[in-house]
C-alpha positions in Angstrom: 0.0 0.0 0.0 1.3 3.4 -0.9 1.2 6.4 1.4 -1.2 9.2 0.5 -0.8 12.8 1.4 -4.1 13.9 3.0 -5.2 17.5 2.7 -6.4 18.7 6.1 -8.9 21.2 4.7 -12.6 20.5 5.1 -14.2 17.8 3.1 -12.9 17.8 -0.5 -15.0 18.6 -3.5 -15.0 15.9 -6.2 -15.3 18.2 -9.2 -13.3 16.9 -12.2 -10.2 18.7 -13.4 -9.2 19.3 -17.0 -5.9 19.0 -18.8 -4.6 22.0 -20.7 -1.9 22.0 -23.3 -1.3 25.7 -23.8 -2.9 29.1 -23.7 -2.8 31.7 -26.4 -4.5 35.0 -25.7 -5.1 37.8 -28.1 -6.1 40.2 -25.3 -4.4 43.5 -24.7 -3.0 44.1 -21.3 -5.9 46.3 -20.2 -8.5 43.8 -21.3 -7.0 41.0 -19.1 -9.2 41.0 -16.1 -7.4 40.3 -12.7 -9.0 39.9 -9.3 -6.7 40.5 -6.3 -7.5 39.4 -2.8 -5.7 40.7 0.3 -5.3 44.1 -1.3 -4.6 45.9 2.0 -1.7 43.7 3.0 1.9 44.5 2.4 2.3 42.3 -0.7 -1.2 43.1 -1.8 -0.6 46.8 -1.8 2.6 46.3 -3.9 0.8 44.1 -6.4 -2.1 46.6 -6.8 0.4 49.4 -7.4 2.4 47.4 -9.9 -0.5 45.9 -11.9 -2.7 49.0 -12.0 -1.5 50.1 -15.4 -0.8 46.6 -16.7 -4.3 44.9 -16.5 -7.9 45.6 -15.7 -7.5 45.2 -12.0 -10.2 44.5 -9.4 -8.7 44.7 -5.9 -10.5 43.4 -2.8 -9.5 43.9 0.9 -10.5 41.4 3.6 -13.4 43.6 4.5 -14.6 43.6 0.8 -14.1 39.9 0.2 -13.5 37.4 3.0 -12.1 34.4 1.2 -13.2 32.1 4.0 -16.9 32.7 3.0 -17.4 30.3 0.1 -20.7 31.9 -1.0 -19.2 35.4 -1.2 -16.2 34.1 -3.1 -18.3 32.2 -5.7 -20.7 35.2 -6.1 -18.0 37.7 -6.7 -15.9 35.5 -9.0 -18.9 34.2 -11.0 -20.1 37.7 -11.6 -16.7 39.2 -12.4 -15.3 36.2 -14.3 -11.7 37.3 -14.1 -9.0 35.7 -16.3 -6.6 35.5 -13.4 -7.1 35.5 -9.6 -4.2 36.5 -7.4 -4.5 35.5 -3.8 -2.4 37.7 -1.5 -4.7 37.1 1.5 -3.5 35.0 4.3 -3.2 34.5 8.0 0.5 35.4 8.6 0.8 35.8 12.4 3.1 32.9 12.9 3.2 32.8 16.7 -0.5 33.5 17.1 -1.3 30.6 14.8 0.0 28.2 17.5 -2.9 29.2 19.7 -5.4 30.1 16.9 -5.0 27.1 14.7 -8.6 27.0 13.6 -8.5 30.5 12.2 -5.1 30.0 10.5 -6.4 26.9 8.8 -9.7 28.6 7.9 -7.9 31.4 6.0 -4.8 29.7 4.7 -6.4 26.4 3.8 -10.2 26.8 3.3 -9.8 30.2 1.9 -7.4 29.0 -0.7 -9.6 26.1 -1.5 -12.6 28.4 -2.0 -10.6 30.4 -4.5 -9.4 27.3 -6.3 -12.9 25.9 -6.7 -14.2 29.3 -8.0 -11.3 29.6 -10.4 -11.7 26.1 -11.8 -15.4 26.5 -12.5 -14.8 29.6 -14.7 -11.5 28.3 -16.2 -9.4 31.1 -14.5 -5.8 30.9 -13.5 -5.0 31.1 -9.8 -1.7 32.7 -8.6 -1.2 32.0 -4.9 1.5 33.1 -2.4 3.0 30.6 0.0 5.9 30.4 2.3 9.3 28.9 3.1 7.7 27.7 6.3 6.3 24.6 4.5 9.8 23.2 5.1 11.5 21.9 8.3 14.7 23.8 7.8 16.8 20.6 8.4 18.3 20.4 4.9 21.9 21.4 4.4 21.1 23.0 1.0 18.6 25.4 -0.5 15.2 23.9 -0.9 13.9 23.2 -4.5 10.3 22.7 -5.6 11.0 19.0 -5.7 11.9 18.8 -1.9 9.2 17.2 0.3 7.6 19.8 2.6 7.7 19.1 6.3 6.3 22.0 8.3 7.3 22.4 12.0 4.7 24.9 13.1 0.9 25.5 12.7 1.4 28.4 10.2 3.5 26.2 7.9 1.0 23.3 8.1 -1.9 25.7 7.2 0.0 27.1 4.2 0.9 23.6 3.0 -2.7 22.5 3.3 -3.7 25.5 1.2 -1.2 24.5 -1.5 -2.6 21.0 -1.6 -6.1 22.3 -1.9 -5.2 24.4 -4.8 -3.3 21.6 -6.5 -6.3 19.3 -6.0 -9.1 21.7 -7.2 -7.6 24.1 -9.7 -5.7 22.8 -12.8 -4.3 26.1 -13.8 -2.4 27.4 -10.8 0.9 29.1 -10.0 2.0 28.8 -6.4 4.9 31.1 -5.4 6.7 30.3 -2.2 8.6 33.3 -0.8 10.4 34.2 2.4 11.2 36.9 4.9 9.0 39.5 3.2 9.5 43.2 4.0 7.9 46.4 2.6 7.5 50.1 3.3 4.0 49.3 4.6 2.7 46.8 7.1 4.4 45.1 10.0 7.7 43.4 9.2 11.2 42.8 10.6 12.7 45.9 8.9 10.2 48.3 10.6 10.5 46.5 13.9 14.3 46.9 13.9 14.1 50.6 12.9 11.8 51.2 15.9 13.9 49.3 18.3 17.2 51.0 17.5 15.8 54.4 18.5 15.6 53.3 22.1 17.8 50.2 22.5 21.6 50.6 22.5 22.1 46.8 22.5 20.1 44.2 20.5 20.3 40.5 20.5 19.3 38.8 17.3 19.3 35.1 16.3 22.1 34.2 13.9 21.5 30.5 13.2 18.4 31.0 11.0 19.4 31.7 7.3 17.1 32.8 4.5 16.6 35.3 1.7 14.8 38.5 2.6 12.4 39.4 -0.1 11.0 42.9 -1.0 7.3 43.0 -1.6 7.8 45.3 -4.6 9.9 42.6 -6.2 7.3 40.0 -5.6 4.8 42.3 -7.3 7.1 42.7 -10.3 7.5 38.9 -10.6 3.7 38.4 -10.5 3.4 41.1 -13.2 5.8 39.1 -15.4 3.9 35.8 -14.7 0.6 37.5 -15.6 2.1 38.8 -18.9 3.6 35.5 -19.8 0.5 33.4 -19.2 -1.8 35.8 -21.0 0.3 36.9 -24.0 2.4 33.9 -25.0 2.0 30.2 -25.6 2.2 28.9 -22.0 2.5 25.1 -21.6 0.4 23.3 -19.0 3.6 21.8 -17.8 4.7 25.1 -16.4 1.8 25.4 -14.0 2.8 24.4 -10.5 5.0 25.5 -7.6 7.8 28.0 -7.8 10.3 29.5 -5.3 11.2 33.2 -5.3 13.2 35.0 -2.6 16.0 37.6 -2.2 19.7 37.2 -2.5 22.2 36.9 -1.0 21.2 34.6 1.8 21.7 36.0 5.3 21.0 35.4 8.9 18.5 37.4 10.9 21.4 39.1 12.7 23.1 39.9 9.4 19.8 41.3 8.1 19.5 43.4 11.2 23.1 44.7 10.7 22.2 45.8 7.2 19.0 47.5 8.4 20.9 49.5 11.0 23.5 50.5 8.4 20.8 51.7 6.1 19.1 53.6 9.0 22.4 55.3 9.9 23.0 56.3 6.2 19.4 57.7 6.1 20.2 59.7 9.3 17.4 58.0 11.2 19.8 57.3 14.1 23.0 59.1 15.2 24.7 56.1 16.8 24.4 52.5 15.8 23.5 50.0 18.5 25.6 47.0 19.3 24.1 43.8 17.9 24.9 40.5 19.5 24.1 37.1 17.9 22.5 34.3 19.7 21.1 30.8 18.9 17.4 30.1 18.5 17.3 28.1 21.7 18.1 31.3 23.6 15.1 33.1 22.1 12.1 30.7 22.5 8.9 31.6 20.7 5.5 29.9 20.5 6.2 28.8 16.9 9.4 27.0 16.1 11.2 28.5 13.0 13.2 26.6 10.4 16.9 27.3 10.7 17.4 26.9 6.9 14.9 29.0 4.9 17.0 29.2 1.8 14.9 28.7 -1.4 16.4 27.6 -4.7 14.9 30.0 -7.3 16.4 28.4 -10.4 13.1 27.2 -11.8 11.3 30.6 -11.8 14.4 32.2 -13.3 14.4 29.7 -16.1 10.7 29.6 -16.9 9.9 33.3 -16.4 13.3 34.9 -16.9 13.0 37.0 -13.8 15.7 38.5 -11.6 15.9 37.6 -7.9 15.0 40.2 -5.3 17.9 42.5 -4.5 17.0 43.0 -0.9 20.1 45.1 -0.2 19.1 47.7 -2.8 15.4 47.6 -1.7 16.4 48.0 1.9 18.0 51.4 1.1 14.7 52.5 -0.3 12.5 51.1 2.4 14.6 52.5 5.2 15.6 55.7 3.4 14.2 59.2 3.5 11.5 58.4 0.9 9.8 56.2 3.5 7.8 58.6 5.7 6.5 55.9 7.9 10.0 55.2 9.3 11.1 58.8 10.0 11.9 59.5 13.6 9.0 61.0 15.6 
């Protein structure tokens, strides 16, 4: 008997899926209809800004479209009939998910499933954002799309369940796993460090977790490229599936913090740089265990879509710099 991967979402739908050889669209950019969920989140804001002039965009915040409500999802999508659905909605509070597992699964799994079912029934393409946290972090090398996921926290399990639901219910899907996302808006590590260094002369940051910080604006550009490719060229069904996209070079959280502080000093947000000490994860216990290796191998998305990886060092200068009013000293 072979082992079967079971999707922990609610009871599966048994609708049939279809096989697609390729897509050829004669639509111009502005006639390509795109529905975006999670439009008020950090990545959602960046996607909306980037796609606004590229496609006919319909953006929905959580308040406007709750993806966990299947009837609302089907009603909106059946009426709009978008060519592409981009799901930037998600439950991303990693530590809170440990004690709020039901909500994390409702959003990240059932919400993704609702979108997949709705996309399939109108023959739309679903682009979905996922995470490096689907992996355990025990590998010695960067994770490829062929590596077997093994989450070590509730958040990772909920995101993997969403991936499986999409793969089961929507034939035409692109799942993009990314990592350590930061932006000029929303809550993220960069903004946390910038606030801390205003009042803390010494910081202690873990230095045994390695990953690729990823700028939300670069994720938006990649999604724009994906949208363009799948709507304006012959796109083989073989190219649907899972992709990895993150920033380079890989760095530890401490190394990332060092770079943030340097950028803040150059932007004259602080006069004196604090001392930053490194520590191991075991000395900084958190409700949700983090993978120590979050490195993603992004060769596949570079080859198929001819995109550049996120240059987080350059993006960091912009996010922390004087153009970012949110981070100016109060």
